[in-house]
C-alpha positions as CSV (number, residue, x, y, z in Angstrom):
1,M,123.6,110.8,100.5
2,P,123.4,109.1,104.9
3,D,125.1,111.3,107.7
4,I,126.6,108.4,108.8
5,L,127.2,104.9,107.8
6,T,127.7,102.3,110.2
7,E,129.0,99.0,110.2
8,P,128.0,96.5,113.4
9,V,129.2,93.3,114.0
10,T,126.2,92.0,116.6
11,A,122.4,92.1,117.0
12,E,123.7,94.3,120.6
13,E,125.2,96.9,118.2
14,I,122.1,96.9,115.5
15,S,120.0,97.6,119.2
16,K,121.9,101.0,120.6
17,I,121.9,102.4,117.0
18,L,118.4,101.8,116.7
19,G,117.5,103.2,120.0
20,Y,119.4,106.4,119.7
21,A,118.1,106.8,116.4
22,N,114.5,106.5,117.7
23,D,115.1,108.4,120.9
24,K,116.3,111.3,118.0
25,R,114.1,110.7,115.7
26,I,116.3,109.9,112.9
27,P,116.0,108.5,109.6
28,V,117.3,104.7,109.6
29,T,118.2,103.1,105.9
30,P,119.5,98.7,106.2
31,R,121.7,97.9,104.3
32,G,123.5,94.6,102.6
33,A,125.2,94.4,99.4
34,G,123.4,96.6,97.7
35,S,122.9,94.3,95.0
36,G,119.0,95.3,94.6
37,L,117.4,97.0,91.1
38,V,114.9,98.9,93.1
39,G,116.8,101.2,95.1
40,A,115.2,100.4,98.8
41,C,118.6,100.5,100.2
42,V,119.3,103.8,99.4
43,P,118.7,106.9,102.1
44,V,115.9,108.9,101.1
45,Y,116.1,111.1,103.7
46,G,119.9,111.3,105.0
47,G,120.4,109.7,108.6
48,I,122.0,106.7,109.5
49,I,122.7,103.7,107.0
50,I,123.6,100.2,108.8
51,S,125.3,98.2,106.8
52,T,125.3,94.6,107.4
53,Q,128.1,93.5,105.5
54,K,130.4,92.5,108.3
55,M,128.1,90.5,110.0
56,N,129.1,87.7,107.4
57,K,129.6,84.4,109.3
58,I,127.9,81.1,109.0
59,L,127.5,80.2,112.6
60,E,125.4,76.9,112.8
61,L,124.5,73.6,110.6
62,D,121.9,71.6,112.5
63,E,121.7,68.6,109.8
64,D,118.9,67.3,112.4
65,N,116.9,70.1,111.9
66,L,118.0,71.0,108.6
67,T,118.6,74.6,109.5
68,L,121.7,76.8,108.7
69,T,121.8,79.6,111.0
70,A,123.7,82.4,109.3
71,E,124.4,86.1,110.0
72,P,122.6,88.8,107.4
73,G,125.9,89.4,105.3
74,V,126.7,86.3,104.5
75,L,126.4,86.7,100.6
76,L,123.6,84.1,98.7
77,K,126.7,82.1,96.7
78,E,128.5,81.4,100.1
79,A,125.2,79.7,102.3
80,A,124.5,77.7,99.0
81,A,128.3,76.5,98.4
82,F,128.6,75.9,102.1
83,A,124.9,73.9,102.1
84,E,126.7,71.9,99.0
85,A,129.3,70.5,100.0
86,R,128.0,68.9,102.6
87,G,124.9,67.5,100.3
88,L,122.7,69.9,101.4
89,F,120.6,72.4,98.7
90,Y,119.7,75.7,99.5
91,P,116.7,76.6,96.5
92,P,116.3,80.0,96.5
93,D,118.3,81.1,93.6
94,P,117.8,85.2,92.8
95,G,119.9,86.6,90.1
96,E,122.2,88.4,91.6
97,K,124.6,85.6,93.4
98,T,126.2,88.1,95.6
99,A,123.5,89.6,97.2
100,T,123.1,88.6,101.1
101,I,120.9,86.1,102.8
102,G,119.5,89.4,105.1
103,G,119.0,91.6,101.8
104,N,117.2,88.1,100.5
105,A,115.1,87.6,103.3
106,A,114.2,91.3,103.4
107,T,112.9,91.1,99.8
108,N,111.5,87.8,100.2
109,A,113.7,87.2,96.9
110,G,112.6,84.2,94.4
111,G,114.8,83.7,91.5
112,M,113.9,81.0,89.0
113,R,113.4,78.5,90.9
114,A,110.9,80.1,92.8
115,V,107.9,78.3,91.0
116,K,109.3,75.0,91.9
117,Y,110.6,75.5,95.4
118,G,109.7,78.8,96.6
119,V,110.6,81.6,98.0
120,T,113.0,83.1,100.8
121,R,109.9,83.5,103.3
122,D,109.1,79.2,102.4
123,F,113.0,78.5,103.7
124,V,113.4,80.7,106.7
125,R,112.2,79.2,109.8
126,G,113.6,81.7,112.3
127,L,114.6,85.5,112.4
128,T,116.6,87.6,115.4
129,V,115.6,91.1,114.5
130,V,116.3,94.6,115.7
131,L,113.0,96.4,116.0
132,P,112.9,100.2,115.8
133,S,113.4,101.0,118.9
134,G,116.2,98.8,119.7
135,E,114.1,95.8,121.2
136,I,115.8,92.5,120.0
137,A,113.0,90.0,119.0
138,E,113.4,86.0,118.2
139,L,111.0,85.3,115.9
140,G,109.7,81.8,114.5
141,G,113.2,78.7,115.5
142,K,114.2,76.3,114.2
143,I,111.6,73.6,114.4
144,V,109.0,73.7,111.2
145,K,105.9,72.9,113.3
146,N,105.5,76.5,115.2
147,A,101.9,77.7,114.2
148,S,101.0,79.3,117.3
149,G,100.1,83.1,117.4
150,Y,100.7,85.1,114.3
151,S,103.3,84.6,112.0
152,L,105.5,87.9,112.8
153,K,108.3,86.4,111.3
154,D,106.5,86.0,107.8
155,L,105.6,89.7,107.9
156,M,109.1,90.4,108.3
157,I,110.3,88.5,105.7
158,G,109.8,91.0,102.5
159,S,109.4,94.2,104.5
160,E,112.9,95.9,103.6
161,G,113.9,96.5,106.7
162,R,110.6,98.7,107.4
163,W,109.5,97.0,110.6
164,G,113.1,95.6,112.0
């Protein structure tokens, strides 16, 4: 069991929680919808759970760049329906439709369409990530051609919250 459950609604709130936890050396476990089957969102050492479920807004649809900007708590089925209602398609299709976009990014989810279209990593252009120190980092961006330097965005995707 965690010692405390937090339900922040902004990256800045997560930043403060992680900064405090880092200073006090308190373990932190990120948690989305809890629909994963491997127990990655279960706190092994107590500490703080950061739930992203209240961060559940679709912020922008940029039709010029074909990008959707969403908070991590947006459900996969909501993002897919939002895109479909506008004549667009979100290809990653993990089995659990009530999983969150953040959880999909955290696990690099794929599903039945992965062979044809790819996995979540192939459809994420940018991330706002809060590092364990509490620092907020912007990784990647809306444009497809973003090849200078290391791809820290791709390091984050699939890390299950280990790096940020």
